[in-house]
C-alpha positions in Angstrom: -24.2 11.3 -6.8 -20.4 12.3 -6.3 -19.2 12.6 -9.8 -15.4 13.4 -10.9 -14.6 13.3 -14.3 -11.3 13.7 -15.9 -9.9 14.9 -18.9 -6.4 15.4 -20.8 -5.1 12.5 -21.2 -3.4 11.1 -24.5 -0.1 10.1 -26.1 2.8 12.1 -25.4 7.0 11.6 -26.4 9.3 11.8 -23.4 9.9 15.3 -22.8 6.5 16.4 -23.7 4.0 18.0 -21.6 0.1 17.4 -20.8 -2.1 19.0 -18.3 -4.9 16.8 -16.6 -8.2 18.5 -15.5 -10.9 16.7 -12.9 -13.9 18.2 -12.7 -16.3 17.3 -9.5 -19.3 18.0 -7.9 -20.2 21.5 -6.7 -20.8 20.3 -3.2 -18.3 18.6 -2.2 -15.4 20.5 -4.1 -14.0 23.1 -1.5 -14.0 21.1 1.7 -12.6 18.5 -0.1 -8.5 17.4 -0.3 -8.4 17.0 -4.0 -5.5 14.2 -5.7 -4.2 12.7 -8.5 -3.3 9.0 -8.5 -1.5 6.5 -10.9 -1.6 3.0 -11.5 1.0 1.4 -14.1 -0.4 -2.3 -15.7 0.6 -4.9 -12.5 1.6 -2.3 -10.0 -0.6 -0.4 -7.4 -2.2 2.7 -7.8 0.2 5.5 -6.2 -0.6 9.1 -4.9 1.2 11.4 -7.4 0.2 14.6 -5.6 -2.7 16.2 -3.7 -3.7 19.4 -2.7 -6.1 20.6 0.5 -8.3 22.3 0.6 -6.3 25.3 2.7 -4.2 24.9 -0.6 -1.2 22.8 1.0 0.3 20.7 -1.5 1.9 17.1 -1.5 4.2 15.2 -4.6 5.6 11.6 -4.6 9.2 12.3 -5.0 9.4 11.1 -8.2 7.8 13.9 -9.7 9.0 16.7 -7.8 10.0 20.1 -9.8 8.5 18.4 -12.7 4.4 18.5 -12.3 2.5 20.8 -10.0 -1.3 20.5 -9.2 -3.8 23.2 -8.6 -7.0 23.7 -8.0 -9.9 26.4 -8.8 -12.9 26.4 -6.5 -14.6 28.8 -8.4 -14.2 26.4 -11.3 -14.8 23.3 -9.6 -11.4 21.8 -10.8 -8.5 20.4 -10.0 -5.4 20.4 -12.5 -2.2 18.3 -12.9 0.6 20.1 -15.0 2.7 17.6 -16.0 6.4 18.6 -17.6 9.5 16.8 -18.5 7.3 13.3 -19.0 9.1 10.1 -18.9 8.3 6.8 -20.3 7.9 5.9 -16.5 5.0 8.4 -15.7 3.2 6.0 -17.9 -0.6 5.3 -16.7 -4.0 5.6 -15.8 -4.2 8.6 -13.7 -7.1 9.1 -11.3 -9.2 11.9 -9.7 -9.6 11.4 -6.2 -11.8 13.6 -3.6 -11.0 12.5 0.0 -12.4 14.2 3.1 -11.9 12.9 7.1 -15.2 13.9 9.1 -14.8 12.3 12.5 -13.9 8.6 12.2 -15.2 8.3 8.6 -13.1 8.7 5.3 -15.5 9.9 2.7 -13.2 8.7 -0.8 -14.3 9.5 -4.5 -12.7 8.3 -7.3 -13.2 9.1 -11.4 -12.8 7.0 -14.0 -9.7 7.5 -15.2 -7.8 8.6 -18.1 -4.5 7.1 -19.8 -1.3 9.0 -20.3 1.2 7.0 -22.1 4.5 8.5 -22.6 6.8 7.1 -25.6 8.3 7.8 -28.6 
């Protein structure tokens, strides 16, 4: 059974920082692209950042320069360092593991962690 467990969410003031962590099942982690998505109330779930098995990263324009995604394969963990947080960053953040084998996509999701940016 594949499991992704997020942690690190919470309430932070504008301009503050948080670091999210996602611990993954060992047998999937190193070969998957790991990503963070977020979903605000009434909106769709959107990609925030992802990092491939070869460490190539992708960021949404809205978080470039403020967020940093990283992975530690030895710990089976992916991180999202969020700095200079804004109220519009408020959302539930979901960890995602993705791999394409042939024509089949394998996707796994965590349960989500709430991030609230408010004064």
